[in-house]
KEZA-37491 format. One record per residue: residue number from 1; residue in three letters; x, y, z of N, C-alpha, C, CB in turn. Coordinates in steps of 0.1 Angstrom, whole numbers, always signed. Glycine has a CB too. Example, Ala and Ser with C-alpha at 12.3 -4.5 7.8 and 13.67 -1.06 7.14 Angstrom:
BEGIN
(node 1,ALA,(+132,-57,+78),(+123,-45,+78),(+132,-33,+78),(+113,-45,+90))
(node 2,SER,(+128,-22,+71),(+137,-11,+71),(+129,+0,+79),(+141,-6,+57))
//
This chain:
BEGIN
(node 1,UNK,(+10,-12,+0),(+3,+2,+3),(+6,+11,-1),(+4,+5,+12))
(node 2,UNK,(+16,+14,+5),(+27,+23,+10),(+37,+23,-7),(+37,+15,+27))
(node 3,UNK,(+39,+15,-10),(+42,+18,-21),(+33,+25,-32),(+46,+9,-24))
(node 4,UNK,(+25,+18,-35),(+12,+23,-45),(+12,+37,-39),(-5,+13,-44))
(node 5,UNK,(+8,+45,-26),(+8,+59,-26),(+23,+66,-30),(+4,+62,-12))
(node 6,UNK,(+31,+59,-23),(+41,+67,-28),(+46,+73,-45),(+50,+59,-22))
(node 7,UNK,(+43,+58,-51),(+41,+62,-63),(+33,+69,-71),(+42,+55,-68))
(node 8,UNK,(+22,+65,-64),(+11,+78,-67),(+18,+94,-69),(+1,+80,-52))
(node 9,UNK,(+23,+95,-59),(+27,+110,-53),(+44,+114,-60),(+29,+108,-33))
(node 10,UNK,(+46,+107,-62),(+58,+102,-78),(+51,+109,-84),(+62,+84,-87))
(node 11,UNK,(+43,+104,-90),(+42,+104,-106),(+29,+120,-103),(+34,+83,-116))
(node 12,UNK,(+24,+123,-95),(+12,+134,-96),(+26,+145,-93),(-5,+132,-82))
(node 13,UNK,(+33,+145,-87),(+47,+158,-90),(+54,+158,-99),(+57,+159,-81))
(node 14,UNK,(+53,+143,-112),(+61,+145,-120),(+78,+144,-117),(+58,+157,-122))
(node 15,UNK,(+79,+137,-105),(+93,+134,-98),(+100,+148,-99),(+104,+123,-105))
(node 16,UNK,(+93,+156,-92),(+104,+171,-93),(+104,+174,-78),(+96,+188,-104))
(node 17,UNK,(+98,+166,-69),(+96,+168,-57),(+110,+164,-47),(+83,+162,-55))
(node 18,UNK,(+116,+164,-42),(+123,+161,-36),(+119,+152,-27),(+127,+169,-34))
(node 19,UNK,(+118,+152,-15),(+108,+144,-2),(+100,+135,-12),(+94,+155,+9))
(node 20,UNK,(+94,+137,-20),(+83,+125,-26),(+94,+118,-32),(+68,+130,-38))
(node 21,UNK,(+99,+122,-43),(+110,+115,-50),(+119,+101,-38),(+122,+131,-56))
(node 22,UNK,(+126,+109,-28),(+131,+101,-9),(+125,+92,-14),(+124,+105,+9))
(node 23,UNK,(+110,+94,-5),(+96,+86,-2),(+102,+74,-11),(+78,+95,-8))
(node 24,UNK,(+95,+75,-24),(+93,+65,-33),(+106,+55,-35),(+88,+71,-47))
(node 25,UNK,(+119,+61,-33),(+130,+58,-39),(+131,+47,-25),(+141,+72,-42))
(node 26,UNK,(+124,+50,-12),(+128,+43,-6),(+116,+31,-3),(+134,+50,+3))
(node 27,UNK,(+103,+33,-7),(+96,+26,-7),(+99,+16,-15),(+88,+31,-9))
(node 28,UNK,(+105,+18,-28),(+108,+9,-38),(+122,+0,-35),(+109,+17,-51))
(node 29,UNK,(+126,+6,-23),(+143,-3,-21),(+133,-7,-6),(+167,+10,-19))
(node 30,UNK,(+128,-6,-2),(+117,-17,+10),(+112,-27,+6),(+105,-12,+17))
(node 31,UNK,(+109,-28,-8),(+102,-40,-10),(+111,-44,-22),(+85,-40,-12))
(node 32,UNK,(+122,-44,-20),(+132,-50,-32),(+137,-46,-41),(+129,-59,-38))
(node 33,UNK,(+130,-39,-50),(+130,-32,-60),(+145,-21,-63),(+117,-26,-60))
(node 34,UNK,(+155,-30,-58),(+165,-23,-51),(+172,-14,-66),(+178,-36,-41))
(node 35,UNK,(+171,-19,-78),(+175,-7,-90),(+168,+2,-91),(+176,-11,-103))
(node 36,UNK,(+154,+0,-91),(+144,+13,-95),(+145,+24,-80),(+123,+6,-99))
(node 37,UNK,(+153,+16,-71),(+154,+25,-58),(+168,+35,-62),(+155,+14,-41))
(node 38,UNK,(+179,+30,-67),(+185,+39,-70),(+187,+51,-84),(+192,+33,-68))
(node 39,UNK,(+175,+44,-94),(+172,+51,-105),(+163,+66,-98),(+163,+41,-114))
(node 40,UNK,(+156,+63,-88),(+145,+74,-85),(+154,+81,-76),(+129,+70,-79))
(node 41,UNK,(+168,+77,-66),(+169,+83,-56),(+181,+90,-65),(+170,+75,-41))
(node 42,UNK,(+186,+85,-74),(+198,+91,-83),(+193,+105,-91),(+203,+77,-96))
(node 43,UNK,(+179,+106,-94),(+172,+115,-97),(+167,+125,-89),(+164,+110,-101))
(node 44,UNK,(+164,+122,-79),(+165,+131,-66),(+175,+139,-61),(+164,+123,-56))
(node 45,UNK,(+190,+129,-61),(+201,+136,-63),(+200,+153,-69),(+208,+128,-73))
(node 46,UNK,(+195,+154,-82),(+196,+166,-93),(+186,+175,-86),(+191,+163,-110))
(node 47,UNK,(+174,+170,-80),(+168,+179,-70),(+172,+189,-61),(+165,+173,-65))
(node 48,UNK,(+181,+185,-50),(+185,+189,-43),(+193,+202,-42),(+189,+181,-40))
(node 49,UNK,(+189,+214,-33),(+187,+225,-35),(+201,+230,-24),(+170,+229,-31))
(node 50,UNK,(+203,+224,-16),(+217,+230,-8),(+225,+215,-4),(+213,+241,+9))
(node 51,UNK,(+236,+219,+3),(+248,+205,+3),(+242,+198,+12),(+266,+206,+7))
(node 52,UNK,(+233,+202,+26),(+228,+197,+35),(+217,+183,+28),(+222,+210,+44))
(node 53,UNK,(+208,+190,+19),(+201,+172,+13),(+212,+169,+6),(+184,+171,-1))
(node 54,UNK,(+220,+174,-2),(+229,+163,-11),(+235,+154,-3),(+240,+170,-20))
(node 55,UNK,(+241,+160,+11),(+247,+148,+15),(+242,+137,+23),(+256,+152,+21))
(node 56,UNK,(+224,+144,+27),(+215,+133,+29),(+213,+121,+17),(+201,+139,+33))
(node 57,UNK,(+210,+127,+3),(+206,+119,-7),(+219,+113,-9),(+200,+125,-20))
(node 58,UNK,(+228,+114,-7),(+242,+108,-13),(+242,+94,-2),(+259,+120,-10))
(node 59,UNK,(+240,+97,+8),(+239,+83,+21),(+231,+73,+19),(+235,+85,+34))
(node 60,UNK,(+218,+77,+8),(+206,+72,+11),(+207,+57,-6),(+192,+89,+11))
(node 61,UNK,(+215,+71,-5),(+222,+61,-27),(+230,+52,-22),(+235,+73,-44))
(node 62,UNK,(+241,+56,-9),(+252,+47,-8),(+245,+35,+2),(+266,+54,-2))
(node 63,UNK,(+234,+32,+4),(+229,+23,+11),(+222,+16,+3),(+222,+26,+22))
(node 64,UNK,(+218,+19,-9),(+210,+14,-18),(+217,+9,-25),(+201,+21,-23))
(node 65,UNK,(+229,+14,-27),(+245,+8,-39),(+248,-7,-32),(+265,+20,-37))
(node 66,UNK,(+253,-3,-17),(+257,-13,-11),(+243,-24,-12),(+262,-9,+2))
(node 67,UNK,(+235,-28,-12),(+222,-38,-17),(+223,-41,-29),(+208,-32,-17))
(node 68,UNK,(+224,-34,-35),(+223,-36,-53),(+230,-49,-56),(+231,-23,-63))
(node 69,UNK,(+225,-61,-63),(+231,-73,-67),(+240,-69,-79),(+219,-84,-71))
(node 70,UNK,(+251,-75,-76),(+263,-69,-90),(+258,-66,-101),(+274,-80,-97))
(node 71,UNK,(+248,-77,-109),(+244,-76,-122),(+233,-62,-124),(+237,-92,-125))
(node 72,UNK,(+229,-56,-111),(+221,-46,-113),(+231,-31,-116),(+210,-45,-99))
//
């Protein structure tokens, strides 16, 4: 349910809201869709307005990448 809601919010925001993109990426990750989570979080990185946000999103991306399968 959370994944569907996060996806709907992401779609409605057209992927242009950092908090929504980050939440959607986490929902994907928690549902085992790691490669997709990495894609969305990478896009979220481009939405960061300052260094603090950028650092937080990079940390999240690192978590996702650590869990990625070698083929991903």
